[in-house]
C-alpha positions in Angstrom: 0.1 0.2 -0.1 1.1 3.5 -0.9 0.5 6.5 1.2 0.4 9.5 -0.6 0.5 13.2 0.9 0.2 16.0 -1.7 1.6 19.6 0.0 1.2 23.0 -1.7 3.2 26.0 -0.7 1.4 29.6 -0.1 3.9 30.8 -3.0 1.3 28.7 -4.9 -1.6 31.2 -5.0 -4.5 31.5 -2.9 -6.2 28.4 -1.2 -8.7 27.8 -4.0 -5.3 27.3 -6.1 -3.6 25.5 -4.0 -6.5 23.3 -2.9 -7.1 23.0 -6.6 -3.3 22.0 -7.5 -3.6 19.3 -4.5 -6.8 17.7 -5.9 -5.3 17.3 -9.2 -2.2 15.6 -8.2 -4.0 13.4 -5.7 -6.1 12.3 -9.0 -3.3 11.9 -11.5 -1.0 10.0 -8.6 -4.5 7.9 -8.1 -4.9 6.6 -11.2 -1.3 6.0 -12.1 -0.9 4.1 -9.0 -3.3 1.7 -9.6 -1.8 -0.6 -12.7 1.8 -0.6 -11.2 2.5 -3.2 -8.2 4.2 -0.9 -6.1 3.9 -1.2 -2.3 5.4 -0.1 1.0 6.1 3.7 0.4 5.2 6.8 1.8 5.0 9.7 -0.8 5.1 13.4 -0.3 4.6 15.5 -3.5 5.1 19.1 -3.0 3.2 21.0 -5.6 4.9 23.7 -7.8 3.5 26.3 -9.6 2.9 24.5 -13.1 1.2 21.4 -11.4 -2.0 24.4 -11.2 -1.9 25.1 -15.0 -0.9 21.8 -16.5 -3.5 19.6 -18.4 -4.8 16.4 -16.6 -2.6 14.4 -19.2 0.6 16.2 -18.4 0.1 15.4 -14.7 -0.9 11.9 -15.4 2.2 11.8 -17.2 4.5 13.5 -14.4 3.3 10.9 -12.3 3.6 7.8 -14.2 7.4 8.8 -14.6 8.0 9.4 -10.9 6.6 6.3 -10.0 8.6 4.4 -12.7 11.6 6.1 -11.3 10.6 4.7 -7.6 10.1 1.7 -9.3 12.9 1.3 -10.9 15.2 2.1 -7.4 13.6 -1.2 -5.7 
């Protein structure tokens, strides 16, 4: 089981923008974690400014890339 925490600094914008970025990143990682059989990790994702304007496909691709790098380290 992977535990996922997403944080967004105040430099990202007002609370609405920070919450939107967190929700979008959480969903992108949730979708990409399912096909991979990675377990036993706690992930902390820090939202940066491109996360608030990037498209869903770009967020999913970044999440997939990060998870594959994590899987390769095992």
